[in-house]
N, C-alpha and C positions, 0 to 999 in steps of 0.2 A: 287028444281032446276026449274027455269023458262023454258017456252017452247023455248025461244030464245037460252038459254044456251044449252039445250038439242039438239036443231037443229044444233048448231055449232059443238057440239061433234059428232053427227051422220054424219054431212057433212064431217068433218075431217076424221072420221073412214072410210067412204065410199070412199073418194078420195085416201087415202093411202092404202086401202085394195087391189086395183087393181094392182099397181106396186109391192107391197110386196108379194102377192100371186103368181104373175108371176115370181118374182125373186126367191122365195123359192121352188115353186113346178113346175115351168116351165120346168126345165131340166128333170124331171121325165116323162113328157109327150111329149118331143120334138122328141124322137126317134133318130136314127142314121142319119148322113148326107146323103141327097139324091143326085141324079145326078145334076150336074151343067148345066145350060142352058145359053141362051144369057143374057147379062147384062141389067138391067133396063127394064124388060118386065113385063107386067101385064097379068094374065090369065094363061092358060095351067096348071091348077092345083095349081097355086100359088096365093092364094086369096089376099095376100098383095104384090104380085109381087116378083121380084128378085132384089138382090143388085148389087154392082159394079163388082162382079166377078161371078154373075149368081147363087148365093145361095138363097134359099127360105128365104124371109124376116121374115115370121112368126116364122120359126124355129130359126132364129138368135135372134129374140125378146125373145123367151122362154129361150134361153141359156144366153142372155146378161145381165140379171138383177142381177143375183147372185153376180158377181164380184163387181158391184157398191154398192149394199146394204151391203154385208158382210164387204167389205173394209171400208166403211163409219162407220158402227157400231163398228168395231174393233178399228179404229183410234180414235173415240170419247171415247170409254171406256179406251183405253190406255192413252189418254191425261188426263183424270180424275184420273187414277191410279197414275200418277205422280203428278198432281196438288193438289190433296187432302192432302196427307201427307206433301208436301212441304209448301202449303199455311197455313195449320193448325199449323205446327211447327213454321213457320215464325211469325204467329200472336200471339201465346201463349207463345213463349219463352221470357225470360227476359234477354237473352244474345244478345246484339246488334251485336256482331261479327258473331254469328251464323245466325242471320237474314240476314245480309249483304252477308254472304257466300252462303246462299240459293237463295236469290232473285236477286243479281246483275248479275250472269251468264244468268239468264232467261231474264233480261232486254236487254242484248246484242243480244240474239236470237230474241227478240221482235222487235228490231230496223231494222231487215232485212225483207223485204217483203216475205210473205210465199211462193208464187209461185216462186219467184226468188231463194229462198233457195233450194226448191225442184229441180228446173231445174239445179242449180249448182251441187247438189249432183248427179243428174242423168248423168251429164257429166263425173263424176269420176267412177261410177259403174252403172250397170243395175239393178235397184231395184227389179223388179218383183212385184207380188201382195203383198206379205208379206212386202217387203221393202217399197212399196208405203204406206201401212198402218202405218208403223213405222215412215216414214218421215212426213206424215200428222199429226200423233200424236205429233211428236216432235215440229212442228211449231205451234200447238195449245196449247201445255202444258204451255208455258209462260203466255199467256193471261188468261188461266183458273186458273193458280196458283195465279195470281194477284187478280183475282176476288174472289177466295176462301179466300185469305189473307184479303182482304178488308171486306168481309162479316164476317169473323171470328173475326177480330179486333173489329168491331162494337159490336158483340155479347159478346166478352170477356170483354168489358168495362162495362157491365151491373152489377148491384149489386148482382144478384144470383151467378155469377161466383166467385166474391170475397167471398161470403158466403161459397161456396163450397171449396174454397181454405183455408179459416179459419177453416173449419171443418176437414181439413186434407184429403180431397178426392184426389184420384189419378189423374194424368194428363189425363189418358185415359177417366175417367169418365167425367171430365170437357170438354175435346175436343169432345168426341163422345156423351156423355149423354146429354149435354146441348148445347154447341156451334154447334155441328154437326146438331142436330135437329132444332136449330134455323135457320140454313142456308138452310133447305130443299127446301123452296119455291124459294129462290134465285137460288139454283143449278138447280132446275127443269126448271125454266124459261130460265136459261143459256143453259141447255142441249138441249132444243128445238131449240134455235137459233144456237147453236154450231153445232148440227147435220145437220142443213140446210147448214151452211157454209162448213162443211166437205164434204157433198154431192157435193156441187158446186166445191170444190177444187179437189176432187177425179175425178169428171166428166171432169173438165178442164184438169187435168193431163193426163187422158186417151185420151182426145181429141187431146192433143199434143203428144201422143205416149209414155208417161212416165209410166212405170210399166206394159204395155200390149203390145202384139204383134200387128203389123200394120193391120193384118186381123183378130184380135180376135173377138169373139162373145161378144161384150160389147156395151151397149146402147150408150155411149159417142163416142166410136170408130165408131159405125154405123152412127152417125150424121156427123162425120168428113169425113169418106170415101165415103159416098153416097151423099154428098152435091153437087157434080158435076152433078148428075142426078136429082136434085130437081124438075125441071120443066118437066122432062120426066117421072119419077116414084117417086112421092113425098112421098109415104108411107114409103119408106126405111129411110127417114129422119124424117117425121112428127111423126110417131108412137113412136120411141124411145125418141124423144125430149119431146113429151107430157107425157110419162111415167116418165121421170126425173123431169119435172115440177110438175106433180101430187105428186111425192114422197116428194119434198121439201115443196110444198104448204100444203099438207095433214099433214105433220109433224108439221108445225107451227099451223095449225088450231086445231089439236088434243091436243097439249101441252097447247095452250091458253085456250081451253075449260076445260081441266082437272085441270089446275091451278085455274080457276074461280070456279069450283065446289069444289075444296079442300078448298078454302078460305071461301066459304059460310058454308061448313060443320064445319070448324074450329071455325067460329064465333058462330055458333049454339051451339057447344059443350061448348065453353067458357061461353056462356050465361046461359047454364043449370047447368054446374058443377062448375063454378067459375074459373077464370084464376089463374094459378100458375106460369105464365110466363115461362112455359116449364120445370120447375125444377122437377126432380124426387126425392121423399123423400129419404134421405140417410139411411144407415143401422142404424145409431145412432138414427135418428128421429123415425124410425119404432120401435126400441126397447123401446124408451121412451114413446110411446103411450100406454094408458091403454088398 
């Protein structure tokens, strides 16, 4: 690994560590809610000042990261939980009607802007945190499924897959053993970008009041509710906004550096061991060996 790649990885890790640690461990050290004082003040024991209703900003920062981070991670994981089986089945099936049945409904969802779909759903019912994660996963699943299907279709067209099919290997072995492993770099690259987009979508929804209470301890809500006092007490807006930016920027830096490292290690391994194009020897091949 070169010094530049190592520096990129360390930078991404350092940038993302601050918001992640605050989000996961912050509530453990925040303590109970203290007495409220005047709005948008600095000092008097509040080293980051107070917010629009007189609450301590630092205490709100410690409480406000967990909803954003956990909702984004859950939504990203749920979107792939839907996209992976749908995309793989659509790419590897030889039944045209099944592929159309799987992909066309997703194309309909893909045609509707994500934020508009979430706002429309929010007018029908109040989603809450769990509902917001499900809605964000729903609007991300069609795009993720199309990407999985495209990557799987390219991998499934390679000669090793046909060889596995002629050997009588199971669909699971072809889909997971070869095609799935061939897609790992593509999926890892997409996961970094998608997690950033999901974070933006979750923060935007919280900013608009979808899935959270108007006075909830949430970084995006803090930016929205405290912006009226930006020039009086800027920390109530600047600190949560910087934490959201650090979370998204650090995610991209970390994934880019990790992918670069994985590519170099894979090239080194192929050079030493010889490339088999990712095919794992079948049971018959193992038995035929002396």
